[in-house]
C-alpha positions in Angstrom: -4.5 3.1 11.7 -5.7 4.4 8.2 -6.2 8.0 6.8 -8.7 7.6 4.0 -9.5 10.2 1.4 -12.8 9.7 -0.2 -11.6 11.3 -3.6 -8.3 12.2 -5.3 -8.9 15.7 -4.2 -8.3 14.8 -0.5 -5.4 12.3 -1.3 -2.5 14.6 -0.7 -3.8 15.9 2.6 -4.3 12.3 3.8 -0.7 11.5 2.8 0.7 14.4 4.6 -1.3 13.6 7.9 -0.4 10.0 7.9 3.4 10.6 7.1 3.8 13.2 9.8 2.6 10.7 12.4 4.0 7.4 11.0 7.6 8.7 11.0 7.5 9.5 14.8 9.7 7.2 16.6 8.1 8.3 19.9 4.5 7.2 18.9 5.8 3.8 17.7 7.5 3.3 21.0 4.3 4.4 23.0 1.9 2.4 20.9 3.4 -1.0 20.2 0.2 -2.6 19.2 -0.1 -0.2 16.3 2.1 -1.2 13.3 1.7 2.1 11.4 -0.2 5.0 10.3 -1.0 4.9 6.6 -2.9 6.7 3.9 -5.2 5.0 1.4 -4.4 7.4 -1.2 -6.0 6.9 -4.7 -7.1 8.7 -7.8 -10.9 8.0 -7.8 -13.9 9.9 -6.6 -14.4 12.8 -8.9 -14.1 13.6 -12.6 -16.1 10.5 -13.6 -19.5 9.4 -14.2 -21.9 8.0 -11.5 -22.9 4.5 -11.1 -20.5 1.5 -10.9 -17.4 3.6 -10.7 -18.6 5.3 -7.5 -20.1 2.2 -6.0 -16.9 0.1 -6.5 -14.9 2.9 -5.1 -17.1 3.1 -1.9 -17.3 -0.6 -1.5 -13.4 -0.9 -1.7 -12.9 1.9 0.9 -15.6 0.6 3.2 -14.3 -3.0 3.3 -10.9 -1.7 3.6 -11.7 0.3 6.7 -13.8 -2.6 8.1 -10.9 -5.0 7.6 -9.7 -6.6 11.0 -6.2 -5.4 10.4 -7.3 -1.7 10.6 -7.7 -0.6 14.0 -9.3 2.8 13.2 -9.6 5.3 10.5 -9.9 9.1 9.7 -11.8 9.8 6.6 -11.3 13.0 4.8 -13.2 14.6 1.8 -12.7 18.0 0.1 -16.3 18.9 0.2 -17.5 19.4 -3.2 -16.5 16.1 -4.9 -18.9 13.3 -6.0 -18.0 11.4 -3.0 -18.4 13.9 -0.2 -19.8 13.2 3.1 -23.6 13.2 1.9 -22.7 10.4 -0.6 -20.2 8.5 1.7 -22.7 8.5 4.7 -25.1 6.4 2.7 -22.6 3.7 1.8 -20.8 3.7 5.2 -23.8 4.1 7.5 -23.3 0.6 9.0 -19.5 1.1 9.3 -20.0 4.3 11.3 -22.2 2.4 13.7 -19.7 -0.8 13.9 -17.9 0.6 17.1 -14.7 0.9 15.4 -13.1 4.4 15.9 -13.8 6.2 12.7 -13.7 10.1 12.4 -14.8 12.4 9.4 -13.5 15.7 8.4 -13.9 18.0 5.4 -11.2 20.2 4.1 -13.5 23.0 2.8 -15.4 23.2 6.0 -12.2 23.3 8.1 -10.8 26.1 6.1 -8.0 24.6 3.9 -4.9 22.5 4.0 -3.1 23.7 7.0 -6.2 23.6 9.2 -7.0 20.1 7.9 -3.4 18.9 8.7 -3.7 20.3 12.3 -7.2 18.9 13.0 -6.3 15.6 11.4 -3.4 15.0 13.4 -5.2 16.1 16.5 -8.0 13.6 16.1 -5.6 10.7 15.2 -3.5 11.4 18.4 -6.6 11.4 20.6 -7.7 8.0 19.1 -4.4 6.2 19.3 -4.7 5.0 22.8 -8.0 3.5 22.1 -6.7 1.7 19.0 -3.6 0.5 20.8 -5.8 -1.4 23.3 -6.6 -3.9 20.7 -3.8 -6.5 21.1 -3.3 -9.9 19.1 -4.8 -13.0 20.6 -4.4 -16.6 19.8 -7.1 -17.9 17.7 -7.9 -20.9 15.5 -6.4 -21.2 12.0 -9.9 -21.3 10.7 -10.0 -17.4 11.1 -7.2 -17.2 8.4 -8.2 -15.9 4.9 -5.4 -16.3 2.3 -5.2 -14.1 -0.6 -3.2 -15.3 -3.6 -1.4 -13.4 -6.2 1.4 -13.8 -8.8 3.4 -11.2 -10.7 6.5 -10.9 -12.8 6.0 -14.7 -13.8 8.4 -16.9 -15.8 7.9 -20.5 -16.7 8.6 -21.7 -13.2 5.7 -20.5 -10.9 3.3 -23.0 -12.5 5.8 -25.8 -11.3 7.1 -24.7 -8.2 5.6 -21.7 -6.2 2.0 -21.7 -7.3 1.6 -25.4 -6.5 3.3 -24.8 -3.1 0.8 -21.9 -2.4 -2.1 -24.2 -3.6 -1.1 -27.0 -1.1 -0.8 -24.5 1.8 -4.2 -23.1 0.8 -5.8 -26.6 0.9 -4.4 -27.2 4.4 -5.8 -23.9 5.7 -9.2 -24.7 4.1 -9.3 -28.2 5.4 -8.8 -26.7 8.9 -11.9 -24.5 8.3 -10.1 -21.4 6.9 -10.7 -19.5 3.6 -8.7 -18.4 0.5 -9.3 -16.0 -2.4 -8.1 -16.7 -6.0 -8.5 -13.7 -8.5 -6.9 -12.2 -11.6 -9.7 -13.0 -14.1 -7.5 -12.6 -17.1 -5.4 -15.3 -15.8 -8.3 -17.7 -15.7 -8.8 -17.5 -19.6 -8.0 -21.0 -21.0 -8.5 -22.5 -17.6 -12.3 -22.1 -17.2 -13.2 -25.8 -17.4 -10.6 -26.7 -14.6 -12.2 -24.3 -12.3 -16.0 -24.9 -13.3 -15.7 -28.6 -12.5 -14.7 -27.9 -9.0 -17.6 -25.5 -8.4 -20.0 -26.4 -5.7 -23.3 -25.4 -7.4 -25.0 -24.2 -10.7 -25.3 -20.9 -9.1 -21.5 -20.4 -8.7 -20.9 -21.6 -12.2 -23.5 -19.1 -13.5 -21.9 -16.2 -11.5 -18.4 -17.3 -12.8 -19.6 -17.3 -16.4 -21.3 -13.9 -15.9 -18.1 -12.6 -14.3 -16.0 -13.7 -17.2 -18.3 -12.3 -19.7 -18.4 -9.0 -17.9 -14.6 -8.6 -18.1 -14.5 -9.7 -21.7 -17.2 -7.2 -22.6 -15.6 -4.4 -20.8 -12.3 -5.1 -22.6 -14.2 -5.1 -25.9 -16.0 -1.8 -25.1 -12.6 -0.1 -24.2 -11.1 -1.8 -27.5 -8.6 -3.6 -25.1 -7.2 -7.1 -25.8 -7.4 -9.6 -22.8 -3.9 -10.8 -24.4 -2.6 -7.7 -22.8 -2.1 -9.7 -19.6 0.6 -11.7 -21.3 3.5 -9.1 -20.9 6.9 -9.2 -22.6 8.6 -10.2 -19.3 6.4 -13.3 -19.2 7.6 -14.4 -22.6 11.2 -13.5 -21.8 10.7 -15.8 -18.8 9.8 -18.7 -20.9 6.0 -18.7 -21.0 4.6 -19.4 -24.4 1.0 -18.0 -24.3 -1.7 -16.8 -22.0 -3.3 -20.2 -21.7 -0.3 -21.8 -20.3 0.0 -18.8 -17.9 -3.6 -19.3 -16.6 -3.0 -23.0 -16.2 -0.1 -22.3 -13.9 -1.7 -19.3 -12.3 -4.9 -21.2 -11.0 -2.8 -23.7 -9.1 -2.5 -21.0 -6.4 -6.1 -22.0 -5.5 -5.2 -25.5 -4.5 -7.7 -28.5 -5.1 -10.5 -27.9 -3.1 -14.1 -26.9 -4.1 -14.9 -23.3 -5.3 -17.6 -22.3 -2.9 -18.3 -18.8 -4.4 -17.5 -16.2 -7.1 -17.4 -12.6 -5.9 -17.4 -9.1 -7.5 -14.3 -7.0 -6.9 -13.8 -6.0 -3.2 -17.1 -7.8 -2.1 -16.7 -9.6 1.4 -16.3 -13.3 1.4 -19.4 -15.0 2.5 -18.4 -18.6 3.3 -15.4 -20.5 4.2 -13.3 -22.3 1.6 -12.1 -21.2 -1.8 -13.8 -18.1 -3.4 -12.8 -16.7 -6.7 -13.0 -12.8 -7.0 -13.6 -11.1 -10.3 -10.5 -8.7 -10.5 -7.7 -7.7 -12.8 -4.2 -9.1 -13.3 -2.5 -5.8 -12.3 -0.9 -6.7 -9.0 -1.7 -3.6 -7.2 -5.3 -3.5 -8.1 -5.7 -7.2 -7.5 -4.2 -7.2 -4.1 -6.5 -4.1 -3.0 -9.5 -5.9 -4.1 -8.6 -9.3 -2.5 -7.8 -7.6 0.8 -11.0 -5.5 0.8 -12.7 -8.9 0.3 -11.2 -10.1 3.6 -7.8 -11.6 3.0 -5.6 -11.1 6.1 -2.3 -12.6 4.5 -1.3 -12.7 0.9 1.0 -15.4 -0.7 2.5 -13.8 -3.7 4.3 -16.0 -6.3 6.9 -14.3 -8.4 9.2 -15.8 -11.2 11.6 -12.8 -12.0 11.3 -11.0 -8.6 8.4 -8.7 -7.4 8.8 -6.2 -4.7 5.4 -4.6 -3.8 3.4 -5.1 -0.7 -0.2 -4.1 0.4 -1.5 -1.2 2.4 -3.0 -3.3 5.3 -2.1 -6.9 4.9 1.3 -8.7 5.0 2.4 -10.1 1.6 4.6 -13.3 1.8 6.8 -13.3 -1.5 7.7 -16.7 -3.0 10.2 -17.0 -5.6 9.8 -19.8 -8.2 13.6 -20.2 -8.6 16.5 -20.5 -6.1 18.4 -17.9 -8.4 15.9 -15.2 -7.9 15.8 -15.8 -4.0 19.6 -15.6 -3.8 19.6 -12.4 -5.8 16.6 -10.7 -4.2 17.0 -12.1 -0.7 15.9 -8.7 0.9 12.6 -8.8 -0.9 11.7 -12.7 -1.2 10.5 -14.5 1.9 10.3 -18.0 0.8 12.3 -20.1 -1.9 10.0 -22.4 -3.7 12.8 -23.1 -6.1 14.1 -25.5 -3.4 11.5 -28.0 -4.9 13.9 -28.4 -7.9 17.4 -27.6 -6.4 17.1 -29.5 -3.1 15.8 -32.9 -1.8 12.6 -31.2 -0.5 9.2 -32.6 -1.3 6.2 -30.4 -2.2 4.6 -31.6 1.0 7.6 -30.5 3.3 7.6 -27.1 1.4 4.1 -26.5 2.0 4.4 -27.4 5.7 7.3 -24.9 5.9 5.3 -22.3 4.2 2.2 -22.9 6.4 4.5 -22.4 9.5 5.6 -19.0 8.0 2.0 -18.0 7.4 1.3 -18.6 11.0 4.3 -16.7 12.1 3.4 -13.8 10.0 -0.2 -13.8 11.1 1.2 -13.7 14.6 3.2 -10.6 13.9 6.4 -11.5 12.2 7.3 -8.8 9.6 7.6 -9.8 5.9 10.3 -8.2 3.7 7.6 -6.0 2.0 6.5 -4.7 5.5 10.1 -4.1 6.5 10.6 -1.8 3.5 7.1 -0.1 4.2 5.7 -1.3 0.9 1.9 -0.1 1.2 0.6 -0.4 -2.2 -3.0 0.6 -2.5 -4.8 1.0 -6.1 -8.4 0.7 -6.8 -9.5 -1.2 -10.0 -11.6 1.5 -11.6 -14.8 0.3 -13.4 -13.9 1.2 -16.9 -13.4 5.0 -15.9 -13.7 7.6 -18.8 -12.2 10.9 -17.3 -14.4 13.9 -17.9 
């Protein structure tokens, strides 16, 4: 269950309401089909210009609430911000009519923080029975949408963890499922490898436009795309951004690229889609999940610990050393490819089994530690 502020002005109230209920052992015992009550707090929604910034925020929030992993939502605004009910209702019209339990409150209308806290808790407590009635059912693997991500990379993900993810993604796609590959800065230098796999001229043109959009935005903000190549990457043995990109795109496997999506846009067809998004792990995963990913496969070379607000994140280490050192954060050791007599095919089959187990309810380490990261990629925001 999500508590969703429409702006930074309502984020603190959303966090307080969600935390007060999520920490209750009584509620967790009573409502076993609800994994948690969390707040989608963020820093957007006011103090900015109109247009793309607001549209991206609304799309991300709308598709996050609409996600199958979300059983219900309480939406909160302050009342006077750019994203108050009058604005939100235009973007969320279809969502409010979807049948999913969604409620809306305004802090200023209710009379302040305390009354909002009490009313928010009351509404959620009245909704939990309805949300809890939705239970997991056995379905075909074709319903899986795998998000792919990498972070804290060294020179080994391109050899071990990323190819293992790619082979697993291929198997899910061949079974009728879908996957999303993002992180636009980590496609620079590898464009030709991706373009030759695209199913149509239309997808190629959308991809080129998306890359040009990202580069143009970087130029306007006087930001170098090379900033994606961080000191930790170099310390881990990577030489330059192009080699990082060639390793990173292996997470997308070898199937055709069926679509190119804008950030947080819902996937439209089964198969592998590319999403225009940043390399920043939090922002990237937020967009990928809003686009429809229900499980994320996250490759890390030096050890990354973050999770996602509403989707389980399966962490793969590129080296056995990292897996042994961070065994309470890493779910899968792709370093076994080098250290043990295990083939890529065997590792991929093993990872596929874990994906199915996690989709069936098994907790990943990031879920165990309550890692619920949510950060929206702002469209070139200039604070006012």
